[in-house]
N, CA, C and O atoms as a DFTB+ gen file, in Angstrom:
632 C
 N C O
     1  1     -15.989      48.749      58.410
     2  2     -16.468      49.704      57.430
     3  2     -17.748      49.142      56.787
     4  3     -17.811      47.975      56.399
     5  1     -18.725      49.980      56.694
     6  2     -20.029      49.589      56.132
     7  2     -20.071      50.055      54.700
     8  3     -20.660      51.101      54.428
     9  1     -19.475      49.332      53.765
    10  2     -19.467      49.719      52.353
    11  2     -20.451      48.807      51.595
    12  3     -20.467      47.585      51.746
    13  1     -21.248      49.467      50.794
    14  2     -22.194      48.729      49.978
    15  2     -22.290      49.346      48.567
    16  3     -21.870      50.479      48.330
    17  1     -22.852      48.562      47.654
    18  2     -23.043      49.049      46.333
    19  2     -24.057      50.193      46.301
    20  3     -25.030      50.187      47.055
    21  1     -23.832      51.154      45.444
    22  2     -24.818      52.283      45.391
    23  2     -26.168      51.793      44.933
    24  3     -27.163      52.493      45.120
    25  1     -26.244      50.599      44.332
    26  2     -27.520      50.013      43.929
    27  2     -28.375      49.754      45.144
    28  3     -29.600      49.681      45.040
    29  1     -27.735      49.611      46.317
    30  2     -28.467      49.301      47.566
    31  2     -28.866      50.561      48.357
    32  3     -29.408      50.476      49.458
    33  1     -28.582      51.719      47.766
    34  2     -28.891      52.991      48.432
    35  2     -29.984      53.698      47.647
    36  3     -29.970      53.689      46.416
    37  1     -30.912      54.298      48.335
    38  2     -32.034      54.965      47.695
    39  2     -31.496      56.024      46.680
    40  3     -30.617      56.821      47.005
    41  1     -32.034      56.000      45.492
    42  2     -31.612      56.927      44.431
    43  2     -31.724      58.370      44.866
    44  3     -30.858      59.184      44.542
    45  1     -32.777      58.701      45.595
    46  2     -32.964      60.080      46.064
    47  2     -31.797      60.530      46.976
    48  3     -31.350      61.676      46.938
    49  1     -31.349      59.602      47.764
    50  2     -30.227      59.906      48.692
    51  2     -28.944      60.188      47.915
    52  3     -28.191      61.088      48.288
    53  1     -28.686      59.462      46.877
    54  2     -27.492      59.651      46.069
    55  2     -27.608      60.953      45.298
    56  3     -26.636      61.706      45.236
    57  1     -28.749      61.245      44.714
    58  2     -28.998      62.472      44.027
    59  2     -28.790      63.689      44.931
    60  3     -28.132      64.659      44.555
    61  1     -29.357      63.613      46.108
    62  2     -29.237      64.686      47.097
    63  2     -27.760      64.890      47.470
    64  3     -27.300      66.024      47.603
    65  1     -27.039      63.801      47.633
    66  2     -25.596      63.851      47.979
    67  2     -24.808      64.635      46.907
    68  3     -24.051      65.556      47.213
    69  1     -25.017      64.230      45.635
    70  2     -24.293      64.923      44.567
    71  2     -24.633      66.375      44.421
    72  3     -23.766      67.223      44.209
    73  1     -25.911      66.649      44.537
    74  2     -26.362      68.065      44.455
    75  2     -25.746      68.928      45.574
    76  3     -25.363      70.079      45.365
    77  1     -25.671      68.336      46.738
    78  2     -25.110      69.073      47.904
    79  2     -23.589      69.279      47.737
    80  3     -23.076      70.372      47.977
    81  1     -22.891      68.229      47.330
    82  2     -21.405      68.302      47.338
    83  2     -20.789      68.672      45.975
    84  3     -19.625      69.071      45.935
    85  1     -21.521      68.555      44.873
    86  2     -20.994      68.890      43.569
    87  2     -21.820      69.919      42.812
    88  3     -21.435      70.342      41.721
    89  1     -22.921      70.316      43.365
    90  2     -23.782      71.304      42.712
    91  2     -24.774      70.716      41.760
    92  3     -25.762      71.371      41.429
    93  1     -24.555      69.505      41.302
    94  2     -25.471      68.767      40.414
    95  2     -24.982      67.303      40.353
    96  3     -23.955      66.955      40.935
    97  1     -25.722      66.484      39.657
    98  2     -25.307      65.102      39.521
    99  2     -24.396      64.964      38.266
   100  3     -23.850      63.892      38.006
   101  1     -24.250      66.028      37.526
   102  2     -23.421      65.995      36.281
   103  2     -21.968      66.220      36.591
   104  3     -21.590      67.152      37.301
   105  1     -21.149      65.324      36.027
   106  2     -19.686      65.431      36.152
   107  2     -19.142      65.604      34.749
   108  3     -19.365      64.770      33.872
   109  1     -18.428      66.690      34.551
   110  2     -17.836      66.967      33.259
   111  2     -16.301      66.887      33.395
   112  3     -15.673      67.706      34.064
   113  1     -15.739      65.889      32.748
   114  2     -14.282      65.702      32.726
   115  2     -13.825      65.382      31.327
   116  3     -14.658      65.171      30.446
   117  1     -12.556      65.339      31.098
   118  2     -12.028      65.173      29.760
   119  2     -12.494      63.890      29.094
   120  3     -12.583      63.841      27.867
   121  1     -12.795      62.848      29.865
   122  2     -13.239      61.585      29.277
   123  2     -14.714      61.564      28.913
   124  3     -15.170      60.637      28.244
   125  1     -15.480      62.588      29.349
   126  2     -16.905      62.615      28.997
   127  2     -17.722      63.405      29.984
   128  3     -17.214      64.023      30.920
   129  1     -19.032      63.356      29.727
   130  2     -20.000      63.994      30.643
   131  2     -20.836      62.864      31.210
   132  3     -21.390      62.046      30.476
   133  1     -20.915      62.837      32.541
   134  2     -21.545      61.691      33.217
   135  2     -22.615      62.201      34.184
   136  3     -22.451      63.248      34.811
   137  1     -23.681      61.468      34.293
   138  2     -24.622      61.646      35.403
   139  2     -24.205      60.647      36.448
   140  3     -24.400      59.442      36.290
   141  1     -23.624      61.158      37.525
   142  2     -23.047      60.307      38.544
   143  2     -24.092      59.355      39.152
   144  3     -23.736      58.280      39.635
   145  1     -25.313      59.724      39.130
   146  2     -26.404      58.873      39.653
   147  2     -26.641      57.630      38.795
   148  3     -27.259      56.665      39.246
   149  1     -26.150      57.658      37.563
   150  2     -26.323      56.527      36.664
   151  2     -25.122      55.599      36.619
   152  3     -25.172      54.544      35.987
   153  1     -24.036      55.990      37.290
   154  2     -22.812      55.198      37.325
   155  2     -22.838      54.157      38.410
   156  3     -23.555      54.292      39.401
   157  1     -22.052      53.115      38.221
   158  2     -21.844      52.120      39.267
   159  2     -21.006      52.796      40.342
   160  3     -20.269      53.746      40.079
   161  1     -21.139      52.276      41.569
   162  2     -20.351      52.834      42.652
   163  2     -20.534      52.087      43.941
   164  3     -21.230      51.074      44.020
   165  1     -19.869      52.633      44.974
   166  2     -19.926      52.092      46.316
   167  2     -20.106      53.275      47.277
   168  3     -19.638      54.384      47.019
   169  1     -20.787      53.009      48.378
   170  2     -20.977      54.085      49.357
   171  2     -20.618      53.554      50.754
   172  3     -20.707      52.361      51.046
   173  1     -20.221      54.475      51.566
   174  2     -19.909      54.199      53.013
   175  2     -21.046      54.820      53.793
   176  3     -21.214      56.039      53.781
   177  1     -21.824      54.005      54.466
   178  2     -22.981      54.480      55.211
   179  2     -22.693      54.410      56.719
   180  3     -22.045      53.483      57.204
   181  1     -23.194      55.419      57.439
   182  2     -23.171      55.461      58.841
   183  2     -24.556      55.879      59.308
   184  3     -24.992      57.004      59.064
   185  1     -25.250      54.951      59.989
   186  2     -26.656      55.212      60.383
   187  2     -27.502      55.656      59.221
   188  3     -28.259      56.621      59.321
   189  1     -27.368      54.924      58.073
   190  2     -28.142      55.190      56.869
   191  2     -27.770      56.489      56.171
   192  3     -28.393      56.829      55.165
   193  1     -26.789      57.221      56.658
   194  2     -26.354      58.480      56.024
   195  2     -25.078      58.197      55.237
   196  3     -24.212      57.458      55.707
   197  1     -24.951      58.789      54.024
   198  2     -23.791      58.609      53.200
   199  2     -22.650      59.462      53.762
   200  3     -22.790      60.681      53.862
   201  1     -21.534      58.847      54.126
   202  2     -20.373      59.536      54.602
   203  2     -19.221      59.445      53.577
   204  3     -18.204      60.126      53.713
   205  1     -19.395      58.617      52.581
   206  2     -18.432      58.444      51.518
   207  2     -19.055      57.819      50.295
   208  3     -19.930      56.962      50.415
   209  1     -18.620      58.235      49.112
   210  2     -19.257      57.724      47.886
   211  2     -18.218      57.775      46.747
   212  3     -17.519      58.774      46.577
   213  1     -18.132      56.676      45.972
   214  2     -17.231      56.621      44.850
   215  2     -18.031      56.073      43.654
   216  3     -18.826      55.144      43.798
   217  1     -17.799      56.675      42.460
   218  2     -18.420      56.164      41.245
   219  2     -17.338      55.881      40.240
   220  3     -16.254      56.459      40.320
   221  1     -17.607      54.999      39.288
   222  2     -16.655      54.574      38.337
   223  2     -17.337      54.081      37.057
   224  3     -18.547      53.854      37.029
   225  1     -16.544      53.923      36.015
   226  2     -17.014      53.272      34.815
   227  2     -15.875      52.371      34.274
   228  3     -14.692      52.659      34.456
   229  1     -16.277      51.284      33.611
   230  2     -15.319      50.402      32.990
   231  2     -15.505      50.465      31.497
   232  3     -16.612      50.317      30.980
   233  1     -14.390      50.691      30.807
   234  2     -14.373      50.635      29.356
   235  2     -13.122      49.862      28.924
   236  3     -12.009      50.161      29.355
   237  1     -13.326      48.898      28.093
   238  2     -12.228      47.982      27.633
   239  2     -11.619      47.381      28.908
   240  3     -12.332      46.792      29.721
   241  1     -10.309      47.530      29.076
   242  2      -9.631      46.961      30.244
   243  2      -9.234      48.000      31.218
   244  3      -8.295      47.816      31.992
   245  1      -9.987      49.175      31.194
   246  2      -9.658      50.250      32.128
   247  2     -10.908      50.586      32.975
   248  3     -12.045      50.594      32.502
   249  1     -10.610      50.862      34.253
   250  2     -11.626      51.319      35.156
   251  2     -11.300      52.745      35.546
   252  3     -10.216      53.021      36.061
   253  1     -12.240      53.661      35.303
   254  2     -11.996      55.061      35.602
   255  2     -12.880      55.470      36.793
   256  3     -14.098      55.295      36.760
   257  1     -12.262      56.006      37.821
   258  2     -12.941      56.587      38.935
   259  2     -13.439      57.971      38.482
   260  3     -12.653      58.823      38.067
   261  1     -14.744      58.168      38.571
   262  2     -15.317      59.450      38.135
   263  2     -15.466      60.394      39.299
   264  3     -15.227      61.591      39.143
   265  1     -15.846      59.913      40.442
   266  2     -15.978      60.762      41.650
   267  2     -15.585      59.996      42.886
   268  3     -15.745      58.777      42.959
   269  1     -15.071      60.720      43.857
   270  2     -14.763      60.161      45.182
   271  2     -14.978      61.269      46.196
   272  3     -14.413      62.358      46.101
   273  1     -15.809      60.950      47.160
   274  2     -16.049      61.901      48.303
   275  2     -15.948      61.167      49.592
   276  3     -16.482      60.066      49.728
   277  1     -15.278      61.746      50.540
   278  2     -15.262      61.256      51.908
   279  2     -15.549      62.449      52.799
   280  3     -14.764      63.398      52.814
   281  1     -16.614      62.435      53.519
   282  2     -17.058      63.589      54.342
   283  2     -16.243      63.702      55.634
   284  3     -16.167      64.780      56.223
   285  1     -15.646      62.617      56.070
   286  2     -14.843      62.625      57.277
   287  2     -13.458      62.130      56.932
   288  3     -13.189      60.930      56.972
   289  1     -12.582      63.054      56.594
   290  2     -11.227      62.717      56.213
   291  2     -10.419      62.137      57.339
   292  3     -10.638      62.438      58.512
   293  1      -9.485      61.302      56.961
   294  2      -8.540      60.735      57.979
   295  2      -9.104      59.498      58.682
   296  3      -8.468      58.993      59.607
   297  1     -10.281      58.987      58.275
   298  2     -10.855      57.811      58.952
   299  2     -10.746      56.557      58.082
   300  3     -11.226      55.497      58.483
   301  1     -10.118      56.652      56.883
   302  2      -9.954      55.515      56.033
   303  2     -11.107      55.261      55.074
   304  3     -11.104      54.262      54.356
   305  1     -12.074      56.136      55.053
   306  2     -13.247      55.940      54.213
   307  2     -12.868      55.985      52.718
   308  3     -13.224      55.092      51.950
   309  1     -12.136      57.049      52.324
   310  2     -11.708      57.183      50.913
   311  2     -10.809      56.018      50.483
   312  3     -10.949      55.495      49.377
   313  1      -9.902      55.625      51.348
   314  2      -9.051      54.479      51.041
   315  2      -9.847      53.213      50.842
   316  3      -9.629      52.483      49.875
   317  1     -10.764      52.945      51.745
   318  2     -11.606      51.746      51.634
   319  2     -12.443      51.715      50.357
   320  3     -12.624      50.660      49.748
   321  1     -12.949      52.877      49.960
   322  2     -13.743      53.000      48.744
   323  2     -12.889      52.761      47.507
   324  3     -13.314      52.039      46.606
   325  1     -11.691      53.350      47.438
   326  2     -10.762      53.122      46.349
   327  2     -10.369      51.659      46.287
   328  3     -10.307      51.089      45.198
   329  1     -10.107      51.044      47.407
   330  2      -9.729      49.617      47.448
   331  2     -10.879      48.755      46.952
   332  3     -10.651      47.755      46.272
   333  1     -12.079      49.115      47.273
   334  2     -13.261      48.377      46.804
   335  2     -13.370      48.430      45.255
   336  3     -13.643      47.419      44.608
   337  1     -13.156      49.594      44.703
   338  2     -13.179      49.730      43.236
   339  2     -12.061      48.965      42.635
   340  3     -12.255      48.281      41.630
   341  1     -10.856      49.053      43.224
   342  2      -9.712      48.320      42.707
   343  2      -9.983      46.826      42.675
   344  3      -9.673      46.147      41.696
   345  1     -10.554      46.331      43.738
   346  2     -10.910      44.883      43.830
   347  2     -11.899      44.539      42.711
   348  3     -11.721      43.542      42.011
   349  1     -12.945      45.364      42.541
   350  2     -13.931      45.133      41.513
   351  2     -13.292      45.176      40.090
   352  3     -13.626      44.376      39.216
   353  1     -12.393      46.111      39.908
   354  2     -11.688      46.272      38.597
   355  2     -10.900      45.004      38.295
   356  3     -10.944      44.492      37.177
   357  1     -10.175      44.497      39.301
   358  2      -9.395      43.286      39.097
   359  2     -10.272      42.103      38.796
   360  3      -9.931      41.295      37.933
   361  1     -11.393      41.970      39.479
   362  2     -12.329      40.903      39.241
   363  2     -12.927      40.984      37.825
   364  3     -13.398      39.979      37.292
   365  1     -12.909      42.156      37.232
   366  2     -13.453      42.370      35.868
   367  2     -12.365      42.543      34.862
   368  3     -12.564      43.157      33.814
   369  1     -11.190      41.994      35.177
   370  2     -10.046      41.928      34.227
   371  2      -9.510      43.284      33.748
   372  3      -8.968      43.380      32.647
   373  1      -9.654      44.297      34.543
   374  2      -9.097      45.584      34.178
   375  2      -7.573      45.577      34.481
   376  3      -7.097      45.007      35.463
   377  1      -6.880      46.225      33.600
   378  2      -5.404      46.300      33.728
   379  2      -4.997      47.639      34.367
   380  3      -3.906      47.770      34.922
   381  1      -5.916      48.644      34.274
   382  2      -5.561      49.996      34.742
   383  2      -6.751      50.539      35.502
   384  3      -7.915      50.349      35.148
   385  1      -6.377      51.244      36.596
   386  2      -7.356      52.027      37.353
   387  2      -6.898      53.477      37.177
   388  3      -5.751      53.801      37.486
   389  1      -7.771      54.339      36.691
   390  2      -7.351      55.714      36.400
   391  2      -8.436      56.702      36.902
   392  3      -9.558      56.323      37.236
   393  1      -8.032      57.981      36.933
   394  2      -8.910      59.058      37.323
   395  2      -8.313      60.356      36.907
   396  3      -7.141      60.412      36.536
   397  1      -9.098      61.416      36.959
   398  2      -8.541      62.742      36.765
   399  2      -8.950      63.593      37.969
   400  3     -10.013      63.400      38.559
   401  1      -8.088      64.524      38.308
   402  2      -8.364      65.522      39.295
   403  2      -7.943      66.856      38.705
   404  3      -7.348      66.918      37.630
   405  1      -8.254      67.891      39.406
   406  2      -7.901      69.222      38.875
   407  2      -6.597      69.739      39.496
   408  3      -6.162      69.286      40.554
   409  1      -5.996      70.701      38.797
   410  2      -4.680      71.210      39.208
   411  2      -4.662      71.803      40.591
   412  3      -3.589      71.893      41.188
   413  1      -5.783      72.210      41.132
   414  2      -5.830      72.806      42.471
   415  2      -5.931      71.808      43.599
   416  3      -5.719      72.147      44.763
   417  1      -6.265      70.543      43.244
   418  2      -6.587      69.546      44.268
   419  2      -5.373      68.820      44.825
   420  3      -5.160      67.629      44.594
   421  1      -4.588      69.590      45.568
   422  2      -3.333      69.062      46.088
   423  2      -3.544      67.926      47.033
   424  3      -2.733      67.002      47.079
   425  1      -4.613      67.964      47.794
   426  2      -4.932      66.845      48.731
   427  2      -5.210      65.543      47.951
   428  3      -4.775      64.466      48.359
   429  1      -5.925      65.656      46.845
   430  2      -6.193      64.437      46.046
   431  2      -4.895      63.919      45.426
   432  3      -4.674      62.709      45.402
   433  1      -4.052      64.787      44.934
   434  2      -2.779      64.348      44.358
   435  2      -1.978      63.574      45.400
   436  3      -1.423      62.514      45.109
   437  1      -1.925      64.109      46.608
   438  2      -1.184      63.432      47.699
   439  2      -1.863      62.078      48.001
   440  3      -1.194      61.047      48.079
   441  1      -3.183      62.097      48.168
   442  2      -3.951      60.897      48.529
   443  2      -3.718      59.762      47.514
   444  3      -3.389      58.641      47.902
   445  1      -3.885      60.051      46.247
   446  2      -3.771      58.982      45.248
   447  2      -2.364      58.486      45.076
   448  3      -2.163      57.284      44.910
   449  1      -1.360      59.376      45.109
   450  2       0.003      58.955      44.983
   451  2       0.427      58.050      46.126
   452  3       1.204      57.116      45.923
   453  1      -0.066      58.312      47.304
   454  2       0.249      57.451      48.490
   455  2      -0.354      56.063      48.341
   456  3       0.047      55.125      49.029
   457  1      -1.348      55.935      47.412
   458  2      -2.015      54.647      47.231
   459  2      -1.619      54.007      45.919
   460  3      -2.349      53.176      45.380
   461  1      -0.440      54.401      45.393
   462  2       0.126      53.691      44.257
   463  2      -0.162      54.255      42.884
   464  3       0.272      53.682      41.885
   465  1      -0.878      55.356      42.803
   466  2      -1.164      55.986      41.480
   467  2       0.018      56.817      41.055
   468  3       0.749      57.347      41.892
   469  1       0.210      56.933      39.762
   470  2       1.261      57.786      39.188
   471  2       0.630      58.856      38.308
   472  3      -0.445      58.674      37.737
   473  1       1.337      59.974      38.221
   474  2       0.877      61.051      37.304
   475  2       1.146      60.576      35.900
   476  3       2.275      60.206      35.579
   477  1       0.132      60.576      35.054
   478  2       0.326      60.043      33.726
   479  2       0.106      61.093      32.605
   480  3       0.617      60.923      31.498
   481  1      -0.648      62.170      32.889
   482  2      -0.917      63.118      31.814
   483  2      -1.478      64.412      32.430
   484  3      -2.183      64.387      33.439
   485  1      -1.153      65.502      31.810
   486  2      -1.761      66.797      32.152
   487  2      -2.595      67.208      30.915
   488  3      -2.107      67.222      29.784
   489  1      -3.851      67.535      31.180
   490  2      -4.755      67.962      30.121
   491  2      -4.976      69.463      30.323
   492  3      -5.843      69.886      31.089
   493  1      -4.152      70.266      29.602
   494  2      -4.192      71.727      29.767
   495  2      -5.557      72.256      29.359
   496  3      -6.150      71.826      28.369
   497  1      -6.034      73.206      30.157
   498  2      -7.289      73.927      29.909
   499  2      -8.526      73.035      29.813
   500  3      -9.537      73.458      29.251
   501  1      -8.474      71.840      30.335
   502  2      -9.655      70.933      30.343
   503  2     -10.788      71.518      31.118
   504  3     -11.948      71.321      30.755
   505  1     -10.492      72.242      32.189
   506  2     -11.597      72.779      33.001
   507  2     -12.293      73.938      32.265
   508  3     -13.493      74.155      32.430
   509  1     -11.535      74.663      31.466
   510  2     -12.188      75.703      30.631
   511  2     -13.207      75.072      29.684
   512  3     -14.316      75.579      29.515
   513  1     -12.813      73.960      29.073
   514  2     -13.779      73.243      28.191
   515  2     -14.951      72.722      28.971
   516  3     -16.089      72.832      28.514
   517  1     -14.712      72.151      30.148
   518  2     -15.800      71.633      31.020
   519  2     -16.740      72.757      31.439
   520  3     -17.950      72.550      31.536
   521  1     -16.198      73.932      31.686
   522  2     -17.000      75.062      32.124
   523  2     -18.014      75.510      31.066
   524  3     -19.068      76.051      31.398
   525  1     -17.692      75.284      29.813
   526  2     -18.638      75.594      28.746
   527  2     -19.881      74.701      28.822
   528  3     -20.965      75.101      28.397
   529  1     -19.719      73.502      29.362
   530  2     -20.846      72.566      29.507
   531  2     -21.520      72.734      30.849
   532  3     -22.744      72.666      30.961
   533  1     -20.685      72.959      31.893
   534  2     -21.220      73.116      33.275
   535  2     -20.668      74.470      33.811
   536  3     -19.639      74.511      34.485
   537  1     -21.381      75.561      33.491
   538  2     -20.901      76.912      33.856
   539  2     -20.684      77.164      35.340
   540  3     -19.961      78.087      35.714
   541  1     -21.294      76.363      36.172
   542  2     -21.171      76.613      37.640
   543  2     -19.810      76.162      38.202
   544  3     -19.553      76.346      39.391
   545  1     -18.941      75.578      37.372
   546  2     -17.610      75.255      37.829
   547  2     -16.893      76.556      38.145
   548  3     -16.829      77.434      37.285
   549  1     -16.356      76.712      39.336
   550  2     -15.774      77.985      39.714
   551  2     -14.480      78.276      38.957
   552  3     -13.847      77.363      38.428
   553  1     -14.086      79.565      38.908
   554  2     -12.873      79.986      38.250
   555  2     -11.632      79.673      39.150
   556  3     -10.543      79.413      38.638
   557  1     -11.814      79.701      40.446
   558  2     -10.730      79.393      41.367
   559  2     -11.144      78.194      42.216
   560  3     -12.311      78.014      42.567
   561  1     -10.147      77.395      42.525
   562  2     -10.405      76.179      43.286
   563  2      -9.805      76.269      44.686
   564  3      -9.734      77.334      45.299
   565  1      -9.383      75.117      45.153
   566  2      -8.820      75.018      46.482
   567  2      -7.579      75.897      46.569
   568  3      -6.865      76.084      45.584
   569  1      -7.334      76.432      47.755
   570  2      -6.139      77.302      48.033
   571  2      -6.103      78.537      47.109
   572  3      -5.052      79.145      46.909
   573  1      -7.283      78.894      46.548
   574  2      -7.389      80.082      45.679
   575  2      -6.552      79.924      44.415
   576  3      -6.108      80.913      43.832
   577  1      -6.340      78.690      43.997
   578  2      -5.578      78.386      42.761
   579  2      -6.493      78.455      41.561
   580  3      -7.574      77.868      41.597
   581  1      -6.106      79.156      40.477
   582  2      -6.969      79.180      39.321
   583  2      -7.196      77.745      38.807
   584  3      -6.259      76.966      38.630
   585  1      -8.485      77.433      38.577
   586  2      -8.889      76.093      38.186
   587  2      -8.871      76.009      36.650
   588  3      -9.738      76.575      35.983
   589  1      -7.867      75.293      36.093
   590  2      -7.676      75.280      34.652
   591  2      -7.504      73.833      34.108
   592  3      -8.180      73.443      33.157
   593  1      -6.612      73.068      34.712
   594  2      -6.162      71.833      34.100
   595  2      -6.625      70.621      34.852
   596  3      -6.948      70.680      36.038
   597  1      -6.654      69.469      34.108
   598  2      -6.873      68.188      34.745
   599  2      -5.553      67.423      34.743
   600  3      -4.730      67.546      33.836
   601  1      -5.391      66.631      35.795
   602  2      -4.224      65.801      35.895
   603  2      -4.745      64.361      35.996
   604  3      -5.521      64.024      36.890
   605  1      -4.307      63.546      35.078
   606  2      -4.707      62.142      35.034
   607  2      -3.719      61.329      35.834
   608  3      -2.506      61.489      35.694
   609  1      -4.234      60.465      36.665
   610  2      -3.399      59.532      37.429
   611  2      -3.812      58.107      37.096
   612  3      -4.985      57.836      36.838
   613  1      -2.845      57.199      37.103
   614  2      -3.112      55.790      36.785
   615  2      -2.445      54.880      37.803
   616  3      -1.408      55.205      38.382
   617  1      -3.063      53.754      37.996
   618  2      -2.468      52.681      38.792
   619  2      -2.585      51.438      37.934
   620  3      -3.679      51.059      37.515
   621  1      -1.469      50.817      37.681
   622  2      -1.452      49.604      36.884
   623  2      -1.721      48.419      37.817
   624  3      -1.018      48.220      38.808
   625  1      -2.738      47.651      37.485
   626  2      -3.163      46.517      38.313
   627  2      -2.452      45.245      37.889
   628  3      -2.245      45.000      36.700
   629  1      -2.087      44.454      38.857
   630  2      -1.332      43.219      38.588
   631  2      -2.317      42.057      38.388
   632  3      -1.897      40.925      38.150
């Protein structure tokens, strides 16, 4: 796997990636509003093209994954990126690795739970609040499920 720090990838490439896959570089979640291009992260490159990208932030003893994308599912890219952040978090004395996903993202819920994360909190109507800041967030998500809530998942690091 060819994983490198996002610091080693051209900023234009990362900006283009977020605009293509998220509609903008702005991520609005219950913990804050982030410009993903300004966050630390790791990327999976294949022939200089981004096939996977993860961003995170560390506050106190917690590391929060802000975004994770794998363009080719089932090849271990997402797993490798999460493992890289987990390793970095441990090296930086973090006790918890956490993230939020939306109520429609059943694939993410399955993915993270299989990797040791537990459901820790439901933030009702968080997407409605986020939509006031980022109006392009759709009303319906995956599987035509109304997009309303965030689900926080945590993994306690040893």
